C-alpha positions in Angstrom: 0.0 0.0 0.0 2.8 2.4 0.9 4.4 1.7 -2.5 1.1 2.5 -4.3 0.6 5.7 -2.3 4.2 6.7 -3.1 3.7 6.1 -6.8 0.6 8.2 -6.8 2.4 10.9 -4.9 5.2 10.9 -7.4 2.8 11.1 -10.4 1.0 14.0 -8.8 4.3 15.9 -8.3 5.2 15.2 -11.9 1.9 16.5 -13.2 2.0 19.6 -11.1 5.6 20.4 -12.0 4.7 19.9 -15.7 1.8 22.3 -15.5 3.8 24.8 -13.5 6.5 24.6 -16.1 4.4 26.2 -18.8 5.7 29.7 -19.5 3.9 32.7 -21.1 5.9 32.0 -24.3 4.6 28.4 -24.3 1.0 29.5 -24.1 1.6 32.0 -26.9 3.2 29.3 -29.0 0.2 27.0 -28.4 -2.2 29.7 -29.5 -0.1 30.7 -32.5 -0.1 27.1 -33.7 -3.9 27.5 -34.1 -3.5 30.6 -36.3 -3.8 29.9 -40.0 -2.8 33.4 -41.1 -6.2 34.9 -41.0 -8.1 33.4 -38.0 -7.9 30.9 -35.2 -8.9 27.4 -36.3 -10.0 26.6 -32.7 -10.8 30.0 -31.1 -12.1 28.5 -27.8 -8.8 26.7 -27.3 -6.9 29.8 -28.3 -8.8 31.8 -25.6 -7.9 29.2 -23.0 -4.2 29.3 -23.9 -4.1 33.1 -24.0 -6.0 33.4 -20.8 -3.3 31.2 -19.2 -0.6 33.5 -20.6 -2.4 36.5 -19.1 -2.6 34.7 -15.7 1.1 34.4 -15.7 1.7 37.9 -17.1 -1.2 40.3 -16.5 0.5 43.1 -18.5 0.8 41.0 -21.6 -0.7 43.4 -24.2 -0.2 41.0 -27.1 -2.1 38.2 -25.3 -5.1 40.6 -24.8 -5.0 41.6 -28.5 -4.7 38.0 -29.7 -7.5 36.9 -27.4 -9.6 39.7 -28.8 -9.1 38.2 -32.2 -10.3 34.8 -30.9 -13.4 36.4 -29.4 -14.1 38.0 -32.7 -14.0 34.7 -34.5 -16.7 33.5 -32.0 -18.8 36.6 -32.7 -18.2 37.9 -29.2 -17.4 41.4 -30.3 -17.9 43.2 -27.0 -15.5 40.9 -25.3 -13.0 41.5 -28.1 -13.4 45.3 -27.7 -12.7 44.9 -23.9 -9.5 43.0 -24.7 -8.3 45.5 -27.3 -9.0 48.3 -24.8 -6.8 46.6 -22.3 -4.0 46.0 -24.9 -4.2 49.7 -25.9 -4.0 50.8 -22.3 -0.9 48.7 -21.8 0.8 49.6 -25.1 -0.9 52.8 -26.6 1.6 53.1 -29.5 0.9 49.8 -31.3 -1.0 50.4 -34.5 -2.3 46.9 -34.8 -4.3 47.1 -31.6 -6.3 50.2 -32.9 -6.7 48.5 -36.3 -8.2 45.3 -34.7 -10.5 47.4 -32.5 -11.5 49.5 -35.6 -12.4 46.3 -37.5 -14.5 45.2 -34.5 -16.3 48.5 -34.2 -17.1 48.1 -37.9 -18.7 44.7 -37.3 -20.8 46.4 -34.6 -21.9 49.1 -37.0 -20.1 51.8 -35.0 -18.5 53.2 -38.1 -17.3 56.6 -36.7 -15.5 54.9 -33.9 -13.9 52.5 -36.4 -12.7 55.5 -38.5 -11.2 57.1 -35.5 -9.3 53.9 -34.6 -8.0 53.6 -38.2 -6.9 57.2 -38.2 -5.0 56.6 -35.0 -3.4 53.4 -36.4 -2.3 55.3 -39.6 -0.8 58.0 -37.5 1.3 55.3 -35.8 2.1 53.3 -38.9 1.7 55.1 -42.2 2.7 52.3 -44.6 0.4 49.5 -43.5 -1.9 48.4 -46.4 -4.3 46.6 -44.2 -5.2 49.7 -42.2 -6.0 51.7 -45.4 -7.9 48.7 -46.7 -10.1 48.4 -43.6 -10.7 52.1 -43.4 -11.7 52.0 -47.1 -14.3 49.3 -46.3 -15.8 51.5 -43.6 -15.9 54.6 -45.9 -17.8 52.4 -48.4 -20.4 51.5 -45.7 -20.8 55.2 -45.0 -21.4 55.9 -48.6 -18.2 57.9 -49.0 -17.1 56.0 -52.1 -14.5 58.5 -53.3 -12.7 58.4 -49.9 -12.9 54.6 -50.1 -11.2 54.6 -53.5 -8.4 56.9 -52.2 -7.8 54.4 -49.3 -7.8 51.4 -51.7 -5.4 53.3 -54.0 -3.0 53.8 -51.1 -3.3 50.2 -50.0 -2.7 48.9 -53.5 0.4 51.1 -53.8 1.7 49.3 -50.7 0.4 45.8 -51.5 -0.2 45.1 -55.1 -0.9 41.4 -55.1 -4.0 41.4 -52.8 -7.1 40.5 -54.8 -9.6 41.9 -52.3 -8.2 45.4 -52.7 -9.0 45.5 -56.4 -12.4 43.8 -55.8 -13.5 46.3 -53.2 -12.2 49.3 -55.2 -14.3 47.9 -58.0 -17.3 48.0 -55.8 -16.6 51.6 -54.9 -16.4 52.5 -58.6 -19.6 50.6 -59.2 -21.3 52.7 -56.6 -20.2 55.8 -58.4 -21.5 54.3 -61.7 -18.0 54.2 -63.1 -18.3 50.8 -64.7 -15.2 50.7 -66.8 -12.7 51.3 -63.9 -14.8 48.8 -61.9 -14.4 46.2 -64.6 -10.7 46.8 -64.8 -10.4 46.2 -61.1 -12.5 43.0 -61.2 -10.2 41.9 -64.0 -7.2 42.4 -61.7 -8.9 40.6 -58.8 -9.7 37.6 -61.0 -6.1 37.4 -62.4 -4.9 37.2 -58.8 -7.6 34.8 -57.6 -9.1 32.8 -60.5 -11.9 31.3 -58.5 -13.1 34.7 -57.1 -16.9 34.2 -57.3 -17.9 37.6 -56.3 -15.6 39.3 -58.7 -17.1 37.3 -61.7 -20.6 38.1 -60.4 -19.9 41.9 -60.0 -18.1 42.1 -63.3 -21.1 40.4 -64.9 -23.4 43.0 -63.3 -21.2 45.8 -64.6 -21.2 44.4 -68.2 -24.9 43.7 -68.2 -25.6 47.2 -66.8 -23.9 48.5 -69.9 -26.0 46.2 -72.1 -22.9 44.0 -72.9 -24.6 40.6 -72.7 -21.8 39.0 -74.7 -19.4 39.5 -71.8 -21.9 39.7 -69.0 -23.6 36.3 -69.5 -20.3 34.3 -69.4 -19.4 36.0 -66.1 -22.9 35.2 -64.7 -22.4 31.6 -65.8 -18.9 31.4 -64.3 -20.2 32.8 -61.0 -23.0 30.2 -61.0 -20.4 27.4 -61.6 -18.6 28.7 -58.6 -21.7 28.6 -56.4 -23.6 31.9 -56.9 -26.4 31.6 -59.5 -28.5 34.6 -58.6 -27.2 36.9 -61.4 -27.6 34.2 -64.0 -31.2 33.4 -62.9 -32.0 37.1 -62.9 -30.5 37.7 -66.4 -32.3 34.6 -67.8 -35.5 35.9 -66.3 -35.0 39.2 -68.2 -34.1 37.4 -71.4 -30.6 38.8 -71.4 -28.9 35.4 -71.0 -29.9 32.0 -72.3 
């Protein structure tokens, strides 16, 4: 019995020492392993890991910001805002924290707050394409399409191989009824991302709006092949496409 108890005691000591041996960097590494470049593949687990990092180091601004990203993936935007607030309080000169919070304000429909955060981020980091891109998105939602185009122009000058930039600038041109520049941007987006369903769809709309069924119908067909058949069905209903 004494041997059994001793064995259990030693196992418990080993388990405790292993748990206690995890460092802040270890928890960050575990969370980072779940990041696919755009989002956390398991945001709940990432939150657990980053919360452990914060327990060990309560002033870990990056852990708060990263946990905010995980909350965003779960649609828990108010919790994300709270974490970004904490990150900014700890490190007020990090542009990415303001950018992340601005994106979240945008998701909540608080567009003016979003713009203010993007402005602050740009004042801290003037050559970051993602900040201009995200501010351009918000300007578009506010109906300020020329401002959106200016931001997308700046972002493209910094990051020329990002299909979404051209696609969203195309939308801004569309909203200004400038169909030819819009078509050119959709062309560029498609060259960079050949299965870009929305770009085919929007280019088809632009062509059809000009009465160019010869080019609009194939785009509507391609968008349908990629999963969006609304334009093709609409065009067939009008007799524009067969």
